Every structure is written in C-alpha cells, then in structure tokens.
C-alpha positions in Angstrom: 24.3 -17.8 -21.4 27.4 -18.3 -23.5 29.4 -19.5 -20.4 27.0 -22.5 -20.1 27.8 -23.7 -23.6 31.5 -24.2 -22.6 30.8 -26.4 -19.7 31.9 -29.9 -20.2 29.4 -32.5 -18.8 30.8 -34.8 -16.0 30.6 -38.5 -16.6 27.7 -40.2 -14.9 28.3 -41.6 -11.5 28.4 -45.4 -11.2 27.0 -47.3 -8.4 29.8 -49.3 -6.7 27.9 -50.5 -3.6 24.3 -51.1 -2.6 22.9 -51.8 0.9 19.8 -53.6 1.6 18.1 -53.6 5.1 16.1 -56.8 5.3 13.1 -57.2 7.5 13.8 -60.8 8.4 14.1 -62.9 11.6 17.4 -64.4 10.2 19.0 -61.7 8.1 19.9 -58.1 9.2 21.4 -56.7 6.0 23.1 -57.5 2.8 25.6 -55.3 0.8 26.5 -55.9 -2.9 29.8 -54.6 -4.3 29.4 -54.2 -8.1 33.0 -53.8 -9.1 34.2 -57.0 -7.3 30.9 -58.9 -7.5 31.0 -59.6 -3.8 27.9 -60.0 -1.7 28.1 -59.6 2.0 25.4 -60.9 4.2 25.1 -60.2 8.0 22.7 -62.6 9.8 20.7 -61.9 12.9 22.8 -64.5 14.9 25.8 -62.2 14.3 27.4 -64.5 11.6 28.5 -62.7 8.4 29.6 -64.3 5.1 31.2 -63.0 1.9 30.1 -64.6 -1.3 32.4 -64.1 -4.5 31.7 -63.8 -8.1 28.1 -63.1 -7.6 26.4 -61.9 -10.8 24.3 -58.7 -10.6 21.1 -60.7 -11.5 21.6 -62.7 -8.2 21.7 -59.5 -6.2 18.6 -58.2 -8.0 16.9 -61.5 -7.3 17.6 -61.0 -3.7 16.3 -57.5 -3.6 13.1 -58.6 -5.3 12.5 -61.7 -3.4 9.5 -61.6 -0.9 11.7 -63.8 1.4 15.4 -63.1 1.7 16.0 -66.2 3.8 14.1 -68.3 1.2 16.2 -66.8 -1.6 19.5 -67.5 0.2 18.5 -71.1 1.1 16.8 -71.9 -2.2 19.0 -70.0 -4.8 22.2 -68.6 -3.4 23.4 -71.8 -1.7 22.6 -73.9 -4.9 24.9 -71.6 -7.0 28.0 -73.2 -5.4 29.7 -69.8 -5.0 32.9 -69.5 -3.2 32.4 -67.9 0.2 33.9 -67.4 3.6 32.6 -66.6 7.1 33.8 -63.2 8.3 34.7 -62.3 11.8 33.5 -58.9 12.8 
C-alpha cells in the first residue's frame, strides 16, 4: 500500500482532434483540430475544405445541429472564415 502513495499522477490527456461522422446527403465527415482551431469538412461530392480560426463553440454547434448542411450554409459560411479547398 505504501508504494501507491509515492506514485505521481499523470497529467490528464487533452483532446487534440475530434472526428464526426455525419449522416447527410451532402457531408461525409468533419474533423476539428483543437490546437490549431482548424475544421476539416469532407463532402459527399469528394470536395474537401479546411476552415481556419474556428472557435470551439462553432464546432460544438456543428456537432449539436440537427442538420449539418443547414449549419454549414446558415452559420459557418456567414462567419467569413479563411478557408481553402483541399485536394485529396
């Protein structure tokens, strides 16, 4: 028992990336990178985009939205974020 007292706790892990599989006719999946605040979205038509300086609350809004496509068209596009199309 005494050996357990001398064990130093490890720091808690941090989430650095989250993936979201989306049931949508337009969107396959999205990935959010917490450290860089980059959002990657892969669409069903094989287009992919990276959005930059995306705050965590935007990611959480996408995750909670009943319509990912509606969220992207109604919220994400209106934030005027820097983005680029990515070739895969």
